[in-house]
C-alpha positions as CSV (number, residue, x, y, z in Angstrom):
1,M,56.7,43.8,-13.4
2,K,56.3,44.8,-17.1
3,I,56.5,41.2,-17.7
4,K,53.8,40.3,-15.3
5,A,52.1,43.0,-16.9
6,L,51.7,41.6,-21.0
7,W,50.4,38.1,-19.6
8,L,47.9,39.6,-17.2
9,P,45.2,40.2,-21.1
10,Q,45.7,36.7,-22.0
11,L,45.4,35.1,-18.6
12,L,41.9,36.8,-18.1
13,A,41.2,35.4,-21.3
14,I,41.8,31.8,-20.3
15,V,40.0,32.4,-17.7
16,C,36.9,33.7,-19.9
17,L,36.6,30.7,-21.9
18,L,37.0,28.2,-19.0
19,A,34.1,30.0,-18.1
20,V,31.8,30.6,-20.9
21,G,32.9,26.6,-21.7
22,S,31.7,24.9,-18.0
23,V,28.4,26.5,-18.6
24,P,27.1,23.7,-21.2
25,M,28.0,21.5,-18.2
26,V,26.2,23.2,-15.4
27,Y,23.4,23.3,-17.6
28,A,24.0,19.4,-18.4
29,D,24.6,18.7,-14.6
30,A,21.0,20.7,-13.9
31,H,19.3,18.4,-17.0
32,E,20.3,15.4,-15.3
33,A,19.2,16.5,-11.9
34,G,16.1,17.3,-12.5
35,E,15.5,13.5,-15.1
36,E,16.4,12.3,-11.5
37,M,14.4,14.2,-9.5
38,E,11.0,13.0,-12.3
39,E,12.0,9.6,-12.3
40,E,11.8,9.5,-8.0
41,S,8.2,11.4,-8.2
42,S,7.3,8.7,-9.9
43,I,7.5,6.5,-7.6
44,S,4.3,6.7,-5.8
45,G,4.4,5.5,-1.9
46,W,1.4,5.1,1.6
47,F,0.6,5.4,4.6
48,R,-1.8,3.6,6.5
49,T,-2.8,2.8,10.1
50,D,-6.2,0.7,11.1
51,T,-8.2,0.1,14.2
52,D,-10.3,-2.7,14.7
53,S,-10.4,-5.8,17.3
54,L,-6.8,-7.2,16.3
55,G,-5.9,-3.6,18.2
56,T,-3.8,-0.8,15.8
57,Q,-1.8,-1.6,12.6
58,I,0.3,0.5,10.5
59,W,0.8,-0.5,6.9
60,V,3.9,1.9,4.6
61,G,4.0,0.8,0.7
62,A,5.5,1.8,-2.1
63,S,4.8,1.0,-5.8
64,H,8.1,1.4,-8.6
65,P,6.9,1.7,-12.2
66,V,8.9,-1.3,-14.5
67,G,7.0,-0.2,-17.7
68,S,3.6,-0.6,-17.4
69,I,3.7,-3.0,-14.8
70,S,4.9,-1.6,-11.2
71,I,6.7,-4.0,-8.5
72,D,5.0,-3.4,-4.8
73,S,5.5,-3.8,-1.1
74,D,4.6,-2.7,2.1
75,I,5.1,-3.3,5.6
76,Y,2.9,-3.9,7.6
77,V,3.2,-4.6,12.1
78,V,0.5,-4.7,14.5
79,D,1.4,-5.5,18.2
80,T,4.5,-8.3,17.4
81,F,3.7,-9.1,14.6
82,G,5.7,-7.9,11.0
83,E,5.1,-8.8,7.8
84,F,6.9,-7.9,4.0
85,D,4.4,-8.6,1.2
86,L,6.4,-8.2,-2.6
87,G,4.4,-8.4,-5.1
88,L,3.4,-6.7,-9.2
89,G,0.8,-3.9,-10.2
90,I,-0.6,-5.2,-13.2
91,P,-3.4,-2.6,-14.9
92,V,-5.7,-4.5,-17.0
93,V,-7.9,-2.2,-18.1
94,D,-7.0,1.7,-17.8
95,S,-9.3,4.3,-19.7
96,D,-10.7,7.9,-18.8
97,S,-14.5,6.0,-18.0
98,L,-13.1,2.3,-16.7
99,S,-9.8,1.3,-14.4
100,L,-9.1,-2.2,-13.0
101,S,-5.6,-3.2,-11.7
102,L,-5.0,-6.6,-10.4
103,L,-1.6,-7.3,-7.0
104,P,-0.8,-10.3,-6.4
105,M,1.5,-10.5,-3.9
106,V,3.5,-12.8,-1.4
107,G,4.1,-11.8,2.0
108,I,6.2,-13.8,4.8
109,G,5.7,-12.6,8.3
110,F,7.5,-13.2,12.1
111,D,5.8,-12.7,15.8
112,Y,8.3,-12.0,18.0
113,G,6.0,-12.1,20.7
114,T,6.6,-16.0,21.2
115,P,9.2,-17.2,24.2
116,N,10.6,-19.5,21.7
117,G,11.6,-17.5,18.7
118,P,9.7,-15.3,16.1
119,T,7.2,-18.2,14.6
120,T,6.7,-17.7,11.0
121,L,3.4,-17.4,8.4
122,I,3.1,-17.5,4.4
123,A,0.4,-15.4,2.9
124,P,0.2,-15.5,-0.8
125,Q,-2.5,-12.8,-1.8
126,L,-4.5,-11.3,-4.4
127,F,-6.0,-6.9,-4.7
128,T,-8.7,-6.2,-6.9
129,Y,-9.5,-2.2,-7.5
130,L,-12.3,-1.1,-9.8
131,T,-13.6,2.4,-10.6
132,A,-16.1,3.0,-12.8
133,G,-17.1,6.3,-13.0
134,S,-18.6,7.3,-9.5
135,I,-18.0,3.4,-9.0
136,Y,-14.8,1.3,-6.4
137,F,-14.8,-1.8,-5.8
138,E,-11.8,-3.3,-4.0
139,S,-11.7,-7.0,-2.6
140,W,-9.1,-8.6,-1.0
141,I,-8.0,-12.5,-1.1
142,Q,-5.2,-13.6,1.3
143,M,-4.0,-17.2,2.3
144,F,-2.2,-17.0,5.5
145,L,-0.1,-19.9,6.6
146,N,1.5,-21.5,9.4
147,S,1.4,-25.1,9.1
148,P,4.7,-25.2,7.0
149,F,6.9,-23.8,9.4
150,D,4.6,-25.4,12.5
151,E,3.0,-28.5,12.8
152,E,0.3,-27.3,15.6
153,G,0.0,-24.0,13.0
154,A,-4.1,-22.8,11.7
155,D,-4.3,-21.8,8.0
156,S,-6.7,-19.5,7.1
157,F,-8.4,-17.8,3.9
158,Y,-9.4,-14.2,4.3
159,T,-11.6,-11.8,2.3
160,R,-12.2,-8.3,2.0
161,D,-15.1,-6.7,-0.2
162,F,-16.5,-3.7,-0.4
163,I,-18.4,-1.6,-3.1
164,L,-18.8,2.5,-3.1
165,Y,-20.8,5.0,-4.8
166,S,-19.2,8.6,-5.1
167,I,-21.9,10.9,-3.7
168,N,-19.2,13.7,-4.5
169,D,-15.7,14.2,-4.2
170,T,-15.6,14.2,-0.5
171,V,-17.7,11.2,0.6
172,A,-18.3,7.8,-0.6
173,I,-20.5,5.1,0.7
174,G,-21.4,1.3,-0.1
175,P,-21.8,-2.2,1.5
176,Q,-18.9,-4.1,2.9
177,V,-18.3,-7.9,3.8
178,E,-15.8,-9.8,5.6
179,A,-15.1,-13.8,5.9
180,T,-12.9,-15.6,7.7
181,I,-12.4,-19.8,6.8
182,D,-10.7,-21.8,8.9
183,L,-8.7,-24.5,7.0
184,G,-7.2,-27.9,8.2
185,D,-8.7,-30.1,10.6
186,E,-11.0,-27.8,11.7
187,S,-12.4,-26.2,8.8
188,G,-15.4,-23.8,8.1
189,L,-17.1,-20.4,8.1
190,G,-15.0,-18.8,11.4
191,S,-16.9,-15.1,10.8
192,L,-19.0,-13.3,8.3
193,V,-19.5,-9.5,8.7
194,V,-21.5,-7.8,6.5
195,G,-22.6,-3.3,7.5
196,G,-21.5,-0.6,5.8
197,R,-18.2,1.7,5.1
198,I,-18.1,5.6,4.3
199,N,-15.3,7.0,3.3
200,L,-14.4,10.7,3.6
201,G,-11.8,12.5,1.7
202,Y,-9.7,14.4,3.9
203,G,-7.5,17.4,2.4
204,E,-5.3,16.4,-0.3
205,N,-4.1,12.5,-1.1
206,N,-5.9,11.7,2.7
207,T,-8.7,9.7,3.0
208,L,-10.6,8.5,6.2
209,G,-12.5,5.1,6.4
210,L,-15.6,3.9,8.8
211,F,-16.5,0.5,8.9
212,V,-19.5,-0.8,10.5
213,G,-20.8,-4.4,10.8
214,V,-21.6,-7.2,12.5
215,E,-20.6,-10.7,13.3
216,T,-23.0,-13.6,11.9
217,Q,-21.2,-15.9,13.2
218,L,-21.7,-16.3,16.9
219,D,-22.8,-18.8,19.6
220,E,-26.0,-19.6,20.3
221,D,-25.3,-19.0,23.6
222,S,-23.3,-15.7,23.6
223,E,-24.4,-12.5,24.5
224,D,-22.5,-10.1,22.6
225,T,-24.3,-7.9,20.2
226,G,-21.4,-9.1,17.4
227,L,-21.2,-5.5,16.5
228,T,-18.0,-4.7,15.2
229,G,-16.0,-2.3,12.9
230,R,-13.2,-0.6,11.6
231,M,-11.1,2.6,11.3
232,T,-8.9,3.7,8.6
233,F,-6.8,6.6,7.5
234,V,-4.6,6.7,4.2
235,R,-2.3,8.9,2.9
236,S,-0.9,8.6,-0.7
237,W,1.7,10.5,-2.3
């Protein structure tokens, strides 16, 4: 018993030294974890849903910063069709008064509802985003190419462009134009919709959008009014 008592103070001292020595390691681990969380937080993401003549469409995307640019991707789903897009976010101008960025992308899509297996398309795209004070401009330029995979597949060119003026922090309004050009043997202007858009702030990082337009490319004998539109919800983080 006396021998054990003599070793007790030394044992306690060793335990204390080990405990003190581990403190820097704990702080180092915490610091590394904080850096990892900071890196993860720099990856932004978004969710979007549109409802229009195509049905209800779901989008989910993310942006991964790499130096001064970003690697952007998204998944687009409507009915039995799914598409994956990948591109580069390029900031052209980034100042307090003016922001201009370009997002060239290429997508590959599959329609899983066809009887003989999925049909495929390729979709080169270019998105432009401009903010200048209270003015916001957005442009979509997209091509949908089915013919490389199907001799009878139809190709088309689509553009969506709108410019909004922010009345306040909640409401922005302005004109919007959408056009579809059919490519190939029966090329021509297939659709031209002209109308107005309103965006509403719907809480932090949420936006509701409403577009109402008129289709100008109706047949002369058509009894349709041509009235169309789209409802949009976007959530970003």
